[in-house]
N, C-alpha and C positions, 0 to 999 in steps of 0.2 A: 917839961913846960906843958899847960894844961890845952888839952887838946878836948875840943868839941867834934864826936864821930857823926856826919851825916849819912845812913846808909839806906841804900835802896834794896831792899833783900830778894827782890823780883828778877835785879838783872843779871845778865848772863849765867851762870850757868848752878849760881846759888852757893858757891862753894861754903860761904864764911854765914854763920849767922851771927847775931848779937854779942854772945859771949862770948866765941874765939878775936871775935875782933877786939873787944875790951882785953883780952888777957895776951894777944899780941902787944897791943898800945903798950900797957901795964908793965909788962918783963921788959920793955924797952926805958922803964924810967919815967915814963910820961904819966900823966893824971889822963885819967880819959874820962868823956860825959855823954854817951850815948844816945840816939836822937832816929829813930825811921824817918827817911824822907819825909814821907806822908804827913809826919806831925808838925804844925805850922812853927811850934812852940822853937824849934831848933833856931829863929831866926832872930831870936830874941836874947837866946843864949850864947850864940856866937859875937855877938857886939856885947853882952856885960861880962863874961869870962872866959875867952878863949884867947889864948897866945898862937895858937893853931887851929883850921878846921882842914877837917878831913873829910873829902869825899869820896865814901866807897860806893861804888857802883859804876855803870858805865859813861859814856859822855854827855847823855841828860841830866845825871846827876849833878857833875860837873858844872856845867849849862847854870844850872837852878842857884847853886852853891855862887856860881860867879857873878850871878846879878845881885846876890844878896850884898855882898863884900866889893863891889865895882869902886875904882875911885880909891878903896882905903887899902891902908899898908899890910893888914892881916893875911898873912898867906896861906896859899888853899897846898896841904898834901895833897895827892891824889892816891888813892887807893884801886887800883884799874881792876874792877868787876865785872866788866861787859861785855858786848862780841866784839866790838872793833876797835873800840880804847885808841880812836885818835889823839886826842889828846894827849892823853900819855905817851904816845908813840913820838910825838912832838916834841915831847920834853925828854925822850930817850928812856923810859923806863917800863913800857908796856912789858917786857919780857923781864923781867926782873922779878922776883921774888917777893910776895908781900914782906916777907919777914927783914930780906936785906933792904927795903925800899922803908921800914920803920925804922928800922936800926939806926940807918944814914942819916934820921931827921936831926939828931943832935949839932951834928955840922955840915949841913947842908946850907947849900948857898940859896938866896934869892933868887930866884929866875922872873923877870920880867915878862909881862903877855899879850898882847895888843888885845882888843875886844873889837867887836863889829856891830853897828847899830843898824836896823833894818825898818823904815818907814812907811807902812805901805796902808790895805784896808784895817787890818788888825791893829792899828795904833804903831806904837813903838817898841821894839823887841830886839833883844841882845841876841848876838851869836858868835860862837867861839869857832865854828869850823868853817863854813858857808852858807850861800845865800846861790840857787840857782834853778833855773826852768828849761825843759826838755828831759832830753834822754833820762836824768839821773830821778829827777821830780817823779819823771812819768813810772821810772819803775820802783820807787818809793812809793807811790799811789797803789801799784800793783799790790805790792807789800801788805801796804794798811788796811786797804779793802779786802783782803783775802784772797782776790784776783789770781794771786802768783802761786797757787797751791797751799803746803804748808811750810813754808820756809819759815816764818815767827816758831815753828813748835816742833824745830829741828835740835835734837839734844845739846850738842854740843856748840861752840863757838863758832871753831873751825868750817862744821858741818853747813849754817849758817852762812859763812862768809862766803863760800864757796857756789851756795846757793843764789845767792844774792848776783856775784859777780857773772852767773850762770845766766839768769835771767837778762841783765846789761847787756851782755854778750847776745842774746837774742833779738833781743827788743832794738840796740842798734843796725840791723840790718834789712828792717822793713820802716824803723821811723821816719816821719816826714820831717821835712826843713822846715821851721815855723819860722815867723816874720815877727823880728822884735825891735824894739826900738830901743839903741841903746845910747849912751853918753860916758863917755868913760875921760874924768877929768876934762869935762869940756869938750872932748874929741866927740865926733858922732860918727858909731860903730854900727850903724841901724845896717842888717841883715836876714837875711833867713838863714836859719841853725837848728843843726840839732842839738846840741848842748850850750848850755852857756852855766859857767858855775861862776860866781865870785868870791874866793877864797880868804880866811884869814892867815894861814898855815900851809897849802897849798894839797891837803887829803881832804877826802869827805867819803863819805859811803863807807863800802866794805873794804876801807883799807886801801881807795884809789888812791894814787898820787899824781894829779895833772898838771901839777906846777913845781915842780925838781927844785926849784931854786928860790921858794917861799921860807920866808922863817915869821916865826910867830909874836916876835915884839920889832919888827923893823918899821912900824907905822905906815905898813902900804898892805893894799888888797891884791889879789892876783887877779886877774879877770880871764880867763880861760874861754874862746872860742871857739866852737867847732861847728864847718858847714859843709858841705855838700866836699866842697874838693878835700877835706881832711878826714872823711868818713874812714877811708881803709885803713889811717893812720888811728883815728879810735880804737878802730876794731883789735889793731895789731897790738895796742896798747894793752885793751882788753884782756889780751888772749895770753900775754908774757907777764904782767905784772906779779899773779900768783909766782910764778918759779924767778922772776928776776926783778922784785919791787927797785932797785937801785938805781934800773934802766931807766931814763929819763924821755917822758914821752912827745913824741913831735908833735904838739902842737902848740897851736899861737897862743901867747901870753902877754898881756897888758897887764903894769904896774899903774894903780892909781891913790889917790885916797878919797874922790867922791867918784860914787858910780849911779847912774839911773839908770830902769830899765822898764820899759812898758810891753806888754802882750794882750791879746784882745783875749783870747780863751787857752790859758795854759795852766798846768799845774806847775805849783812854785814849791820849793823846800826853802825852809829855816833851820839847819842843822838837821835834825833826824826829824820836824816837825812837818805836815805836807799841805797847805794851803790848796784844796781845791773847788772854795767856792769859785761862783762865778755870778757875776752882776749881769741885772737883767738886763737886756738887749745886746748883749755883746761889749758893753761899755769897758773901756781898757782897762788892767791893773796897773797901776804906777807903786813901784819902790824906788825910794830914793835910801844909798847905801854910803853910809859913812865908818873910819876908824877914828878909833879910842886908842891912840899909841899908851904903851905898857899903863894900859887901867887895871890890869891885875899882878900879883902874884902869886909864883910856884915854890915851895920847896923843891928843890933840885938838888938831893944826896949825894957826898961829895966823892962816891964811887960811878956816878952817873954820869954820863958826857951828855948834856942836852945840845938837840940841834937848832936849839934857838939860836938866832943871829942879837 
């Protein structure tokens, strides 16, 4: 196969460089054309010469590649080199050695995958993981803006993940509920919430599974709502998820194809990007969320059992 490699060399623990990735792929019998993520020429290359595009990096790298192949049949092969690797985990691949993943490409199945569209003050943006307000968005803002110590500077992925979960645990103790106007497939669920997450496959942030029954190819968004009544349930889940990730959280979840949410002064996250800008005068931020079923295709090596439905 002709493989175009799109590599974020700054992702995760930086275990693979250009030569190592190209050599790995060529040893498996494939052609390899390499591009750094920051080199925009990869977008043209995948349309011209690729049978497969290999996204080598974290979830952000996969999301950028997904935007370029959206709606096409060109499959994405994930080489998980990031910190959380939530997308790779949804495909059942995160803990599989890269050598085994690449070796399995020849006989791999094609796994469909939904993609979300978030329309807001930023225009229209795609998301693969989720969009949310409240605890997770506030925690991400703390990390991005450097107010949460040196989490991003920790050497290994496990330490960064543990530190991020610890931050969320601390924040949930005191974070106030905020007013959000919310419509879920036309049903008014407006209220005061500590956390609202609209998820594509149930997991976001530092491997936090908030909707255990969600699947990335079910054509649905999973809406997790945590109000004051469920603060203790959220705290319990944050404390137990590292040691028992398979344990389903006791949090309210609604499934939908169309969600709108609005808040006056709140942080929002779109996957791992945080929107912290607020309009003058406190005008509400309105976000419209929809799902495009099976708009992406991923390679799922035969030795790996995807968790997608």
